[in-house]
N, C-alpha and C positions, 0 to 999 in steps of 0.2 A: 504494499499501499504506500503509494504518495505520498509525504506529509508538503506541507505547505506550509509556512512562519507568516502570516501579513497582518503585521498590523495597519488597525487604521488611523490616517494621518487624519487628528481629529484636536484642535487644541484645548487649554485646560479648563478656558472658561468655558465652551461647549459642551464638554463632558459633565461642568458644576451645574448647569445650568441646562441637561437634559434628566442628572439625577434629582435634583431636586422639581423639574414638571412628573418624573416617575412617582416621586415620593410624594408628590401631593395628590396625585391620583390612586393611590395606594390610602394615602389618610381618607377619601373620599367615599371607598370603598370599602371603607372600614369599620367609616363608621355609625349604618343600619346598628350591624352586630356591639359596636362598644357601649349602643341607647340600647339596644335589646338589656345587657347585662348591666346597664348600671338602671333601671326598669326594676329589675331581678328585685332589686336589692333598697329601694328607694321606702319609706311610710307611706300611709294612705295621705295623709296631707304632700307630697313631696307630687305622688301623683296625678293630682287634682290641684296642682296651683299653674295659676294665670300668669303672663307666660311662662309655659314650661320650664323644668331647667335640665339640662344635659344630663349633666354628671348628677351624682345621689348628695346630699350634702351629710345624709344621717343615717347612714347604713342602719339595717336591720336584717336579721332571718324571719322577722313574724310572718313573710309572705311564704315561707318554704313551709314556718310549722305550721298555719294557716290550713297548707294544703297537705298535707299530711296526717292533720286529725278530719279534715272531708273526706279524706280516702276511707282514714277508719270507720267511718262512720259508713262506707258502703257496705250493701251483705254478698260484694265480691271482695276477695281479698284485691286490692292492690299487686301481691302480686301472679298472683292469676292472669290481670291483663298486661305486667309486664313479661309468662310467659306465652302468653297468644302471640304478643309484637315480637319477641323474638325470635317462635318457630317459624312464625310468617316470614320474617327480614331473611332469618337463615338458611330454611329449603329453598324459596324463593332465588333467593341471589345465586347463591350454591349452584340450584339445579339449573338457573337461565345460563350463567360462564359453563358449564357440564354442558349440554344443549348445545347450544349457543355454538360449540366449541369443536362437538360430534358431528355437526349439521355442515360446521364450514369449512370442515377437514378435506371432505371430496368433490366439494363443489373447487374448492382453491386447487386441489394437488391432481386431480381425475376427470375426464373429458368423458362424460359418460351420458346417449341422449335423452333431451328434459334438461340439464343445467342448464345451462343461460337462459332458458323459462325461468326456473324454481325461481333461480338466482337477479332475472326481470320480477319477478312476480313481489321476493325479500324490498326491492326499492320500491316496487308501486306501494308496499303494504308500510314506510316510511310516510308516507305523504296525508295517509291518513290522522289524524287528532285520536288516541282514546275515548274520548265525547261521543266521536264517530260509529267505533263497534258495540261501546256500551252494551247496549240490545242486543247484536248478533251473538255477542259474550255470558250474559244474563242466560240468553235462550242454549245456548251447548251448553253450558252450565247444568239451566235446569232437567234440558235432558238425560243428562249425565248422571241425575238425582245428587250433584254435590254443591247444592245452597246450603247455605248453614251448616256448614264444614270448610276445617282449611284449606283443603282441594280448591273451592273457588278462587281463589285470590293466588295460590303456590302454585300452581298448574299455567294459567297467562301469562303470571311473571316469567315461566319458561319462555312463553312465545312473545318475548320481542326484538324484534324486527333487528332493531340498531343493531343487535350482540352479534347479529350471525352478519352481518356487511361487515363488523370491525373487524369480525376474526378472521372472517374471509384475508380482506384487503390486509391485514395480517399476514397470514400467512402465507397470500402470495410470494410474500417478498424472501421465504425461505430457499434457500437453493435444489432444489433436486436431487442434485450430486449430493447431499447431503443422505437422503433418504433411502438414493439407490444404495447407498455404499451403508448403510445399515442391514441394510435388504440384502446384499451380500455377505456381511456378519452372519446373517438369520438371522436378524430380528424380524417379529411378528409383529403386523400391522398397526395392533394393537397396543404394541409395544412400543412402537416407533411413536407413534399417536402421543405416548404420558412425557417416554421420554424424552426424546425430543423438541417434538413439534409444541407442545404444551410450554415446556423451558421457556423457549426463544422467542413466544409469542406472549411471556409474561406481563410486557408493557401494556396488551390489548387487554386482558382479563381481571386487572388491576383496575384502567381502565371502567367496564363494566362493571366492577366490584361499587365503585366511586359513584354511576351515575346510578346503578338500579338499587343501590343499597338506602339512597334518602326515603326513593317514592315508598316503597314498602314498611317504612321505618312509621313513614307520616300514613301510614291509611288508615283510614275508621273501619274500615269492612263496607263499607257504599253500602248496596243494597243485596251484598252476600251472605249479610250474618246479620241473623235477626237474636240469635240469644246469645245472650248479656254473656254468659259464661265466657262462650268463643268472642268476646269483643278483644278490640285491642287498645292500646294505650293512650293512642291518638284521643279514642271515641269515649273514653272514662274522664277526659282532661277538659276534653271540650263543654261534654254535659259539665264540667264546674265552673267556666271563663261563665258558662248561658244565667246565671246564676241571675245576670246584672251587677249596677256599679258596683255592690259592697264584696264582691271579688277580681276585684279589679287587679288587684298585690296578686291572687291568687294567679290570676292570669297572666299576668308579666312572669311572674316562678315557674309555669307551668311551659310557654313560650321560651323561656332558658331551658328548660330541662329533654327539648322536644329536637332544640335546631344544635342542642349538647356533640349529642353522640355521633351525628350525621357528620360536625365538624371533624371532630376530633380521628374521626376513619379519616376524610376526605387526604387534613393532614397528613397524618401518617403514610395514610396511598401514595403520597406526589410525589412527599419526597425515594420511595420505593420503585416508583416510574421512572423515578428525575435519574436513579442509580442504575438499574435496569438499563434502559437508556442508551448509557451513557459509555455500557459494560458492553455491551451485546456482541455475537458473537458474529452477528447476521450486517457486519462495516463492510463496502468494499475496502 
């Protein structure tokens, strides 16, 4: 591989100006998150003060104590809502990554009759909003008898078309010579997929993890889950915040809890994606 050590001919004032401009954009994008964190620790008098204050003056944990007290009065334990959400999120996200990868592999590395048509259908599916397919999804789930069960949320999540498209694009970058060498060494197709293909497309499935996890974590069950013991954490917290302005502090604490897990996952996964891309073995 030929290396080029080329430096940009840019003056120090221009570099400082670009740094300040990017820093300003970064701070501006972080403002909603900072505001949500401050709201979660504001007492009620600061939440309703006008004009509103961006930063909390007298931080308190009363909002979180009130949230625990309210959830303690529920006839369904808070641990049950957590279990439902974690189960749906883990199996839905993990299943999507596995099935999207297994479907993308033959489309990317094998030419068979109808492969182009199948991929065109996948691209066409990207154009439809989830709201457009809500009724067909409900009819399919109802016909299978999966309404009011975890499967009604997990199975549709596995059919996210963007995942298949993204995995196929990444798998096409894997040299065919690498796969042929593994076949010559006696590796089975399944072993090639798990030991060679999947590690080389790690940035792709980590990206899918970042995209799919927040969707399932924030779901409230929609029109598929009716039983209270199968409801998700987001549904339970939404019911709490609908009690009016007296629960404004609790609502701020709820917002912080719901956004904290996807943000932490994004920060951790983003660093791994960058690290994997920088050390990938698929470079020219």
